N, C-alpha and C positions, 0 to 999 in steps of 0.2 A: 695418583698422578693427575695434575691439572691438564685441562684440555689444550692449553697453549704448548705445554711441554710435549704432550702426545703428538700434536700437530707438527712440531719442530722435528721430533724423532722420525715421524713417518715421511715427511717431505725430504729432510736432509739425508736420511738413510737411503731412500729410494734413489735420489740424485747421485749420491756417492756410489751406490751399487752399479748404476748405469755407467758411470765414469770408469769404474774399475773394470767392468766387462769390456768396454770399448778399448781401454788401454791394453788389456790382455789380447784382444783381437789385433791391435796394432803391432804388438810384440810377436805373436805367434801365428797370426792368420795366414791362410794360404794365399799365394800371389794372385791366383785367378779370382779371388773373392773381392778384390779391391777395385773401386771405380774412382778413387782419389789417392793421392800420395799418402804413404803411411804416416808421415810426420804430421799431415793435416788431421788424420784420425786421432793421433796421439795428442795433438794440441786441443782438439775438441774434448777428448776424454779428460785432460787435465782441467779444462774449464768447468766441466761437470763436477769434478771432485772438489775444486775450490768453491764452486757455488753451493755445494751441499754442506761444506764445512760450517758456513755461517749459521744456518738454522740448527745444526747439531750443537754448535757452541752455545747458542742461545738456550737450547733445551737443557744442556748440562749445567749452565749457570743459574737457571731459574728454579729448578726443582730437583728433588731426590729421585733419581731414576734407577739407581742400582738396586737389584733385588735383594731381599732378605731371606727368601725361602731356601731351604737346604737343597732341594732337588733342582731348583732353577740355577743356583750357583754351581752345582756339580755339572749340569748340562752345559752352561756357558764355559766352564773350565775345560770340558772335554772338546767342545767345538774350537775354542781358541788353541788348545794344544794340537788338534788336528791341523789347523791352519798353519801353525808354526812348523810342524813337520812337513807340510806340503811346500812351504817356502824353502825349507832346508833341502828338500828333494829337488826343487827347481834349481837351486844354486849348484847342487852337485851333479845332477843328471843332465840338465839342459845347458846351463852355463850361458855366458854371453854369446857363444857361437850359435846358439839356437834362437837368438833374438833376430827377427827379420827387419826391425826398425832401422832405417837409414838416417844419417845426419844430413840434412839438406844443404850442406856447405862443402865446397871443394877443399878438402884438407888431405894431408898424407894418410895413407892407409894405416900406418903404425899409430899415428895420433888418434885416428878414428877408433881403432881397436882399443886403445887405452881409455878413451872417453867412454866408450860403450861398456867396457869391463868395470870401470869405477862406478858408473851410474847404475849398472845392473846389480853389482854386489852391494852397493850402498842401499839401493831401494829394497831389494829382497832381504838383506840383513836387518835393516831397521824394522820392516814389517814382521819378520820372524821374531826378533827380540821383543817387540811390543806385544805380540800375541802370546809369547811365552810368559812375559811378566804379568800380564793381566790374567792369564790362565792360572798361574800360581796364586795371584791375589784372590780370585774367585774361589779357588780350592781352599785357601786359608779361611775365607769367610764361611765356607760350607762346613768346615770342621773346626770350629773355634776351640773346642775342648782339647784337641790335640795340638793345635798351633804349629809351632816350628817342627815338632816331631813328625807330623803328617807330611809337611813339605819335604823334609829330608828323606822320608820313606818313599816319596814319589821321585824326587830328583836323583837320588843315589842310584837306583836301578837304571834310569835313563842314561846317566853318565857312564855307568859300567857297560851298558850295552853298546854305546858309541865307541868306547875304548876297545871293546872286544872286536867290533867290526873293523876298526882301524888296524888292530894287530893282525887279524886274520887276512885283511887285504894286503898288508905289507908282507906277511909271511908267504902268501900264495901268489904274489906277483910273479909272472913268468919272466925268466931271464931273456935278454935279447937274443934273437936267433937270426942266422943268415937267411937270405931269400930261399924259399923252397924251389922257385923257378926263376931263371934269369934268361930272357930272350933278347938277343942282340941282332940276329939275322946276319952275322958277319961270316960265320964258318960255313953254314949250309942253309939254303932257303928251302922250305918256309919255316923252319923251327930249330935251327942249330942241331943239337944232338937229341932233341925230343921228337917223338912220333907226332907228325903233323900232316894235315890234309888241307889242301887249298880248294875252295869252292867258288865258282864263278869265273868270269873272263878277265876281270880287272883286278888281279892280285899280283903285285910285282915287288921286287926288292929295289929300293931306291936309297939315295943318301939320306941318313937320319941326322939327328942332332950330334951324335957321335957314332961314327962307323955307318953300317948299313941299317936301314929302317924298312918298314913295311908300308906299302901303298895299297889301299883298298878303295875300290870304286863305288859302284852303286849299292842299292839295298840287297841285291842278290849275291854280293861278293863278300866272302869272309874266310877266315882261316881257323881251323880247329886244331888245337894243340893239346895233347894228353900229358898231364902232369905225372911225375914218378909216383909210384905207390908207396905207402907206408909212412907218409908224413902226418904230423899231428896238427890239427887246427882247432883244438878245443879251447885254446887261449885266445883265439882271434885270427883274423886274416886281413892282409893288406894288399890291395891292388894298386900298383904304382907304375906310371909310364909317362913318356913325353909324347905329345901329339901336336900336329899342325894341320889345320883345315884349310881348304882352298876357298877363295872368295868367289863362290859360284853357287847359284840356286837355279834349279830348273824353272824357267818362266812359264812353262805350259802345264806341268804337273808337279807340284811341290812335294808330293809324296807324303809320307807320314810326318806328323809334327815332331815326334820323338825319334831321333836317330841314335841307335845303340852303337857305341864305339868299342867297348871291351866288356866281356862277361867272363866270370869265373864260376863254375858249378862244382860243388863239393858234395860227394855222396858219402853218407855216414849212416850209422844206426842210432835211432832215438827211441828209447824204451822198447827195444827189441824189434823195431820195424825200420826198414830202409827209408831214408829221407834224403831229399835233394835240396840243398841250400844254394842260393845264387847271390852273387855280388856283381853288380853291373854299373857301368858308367854310360850316360847318354847325353846328347845335346838336344835341347828343346828349342825349336824354331818359333820365333815370335816377331811381331811387327809393332813398331811404336804406335801409340794411340793416335798421334797427329797424322799418321800416314795409313791408318787402317782402311780408309775408303778409296785410296788411290789404286790404280791398276798399273800393271807392268812396271813394278818397282825394280829399281836397280839392285844388284846383289848386295851392295854395301849398306842398303837400308835395312836389311833383315838383321836381327840379332839372334845369337845362339847363346843360351844359358845352360850352365852345367847342372846336371841332376844325377842322382845315383839311387840305387836300391840295394838294400841288404836284407835278403829274405822278403818279408812283407812290409818293411819299413822304407819309406821314401826319404831320401836325404837331399838337402839343398843348401847352398851357402846362405849365411844370415843376411847378406846385403845383395844388391843388384849387381852381380858379377857377370860379365860377358866374356865369351871366348873369341878373341880377335882372330882375324884371318891372316894367313901367311906369316905366322909367328909361332914359335915353339912355346907350348904351355905345359907346365908340370901338373899332373893329376895324381892324387893319392886318396884312396878310400880306405879307412881304417875300421 
């Protein structure tokens, strides 16, 4: 390999790798880690990737860089196959809902969702397909004596395994079930016909979106409701409700940054030991960057963002979603 070819591979590969890492950070990075808008980070990442493509293209056009060694070809085939499976897993397990990158243009939410979905599946699908094609190519070069027979021997079990997973998922898909608990606070406060205990001084029944609802005051006020025994949650659990917050923030002591609104705790046995699983919904209080240094802010300057937890997993919307004040908001955690 000539020195110019090696230099182009080293520089171009390094720049492209930095760009890919920045792009992944813009897609999936935590909100608190950013000091700039996500779309700026994504734009910088794309500029890195495009800048690295030029020396890579020059290196590919100048010299022969593809390896001829059996073990090197096998190693490259294994790495590319792993990357293809990783991209497929990202497409299925994360999906466009897990991408936190926002479009910096005021467009309808449905249009933004379609643009994000199309770009997400197009990007991950193209990368997965290219990795798989090149993996098969390197595998074919590693075993030239077998040729197509070796390719079929590797691809056929993979296709069979994918078909088996799809069949098993379809066969074991749980049928739709009615709600295990339904709280309306219409018939009897504080929990209809369920065993319930109110804690605190500011727990009242007030007009809800439909019928009677529940008003809960400060951090020391909450309602405990016991679910009926014998229900099955092995197929999953959904916490769903309507909420409306007041436009008020304590100007002297803002309290905890995270305010828990609803929590469901499920007791079960796991591998012979009792286990407590929790699904909760909270609101995170934050202040816009341009008003971070101001004092005595008005209540409408603060923003509340939805967040949830399912066991040890933290859930958050893909985009910058706010919980408006004095308006009913539908919440569902699946």
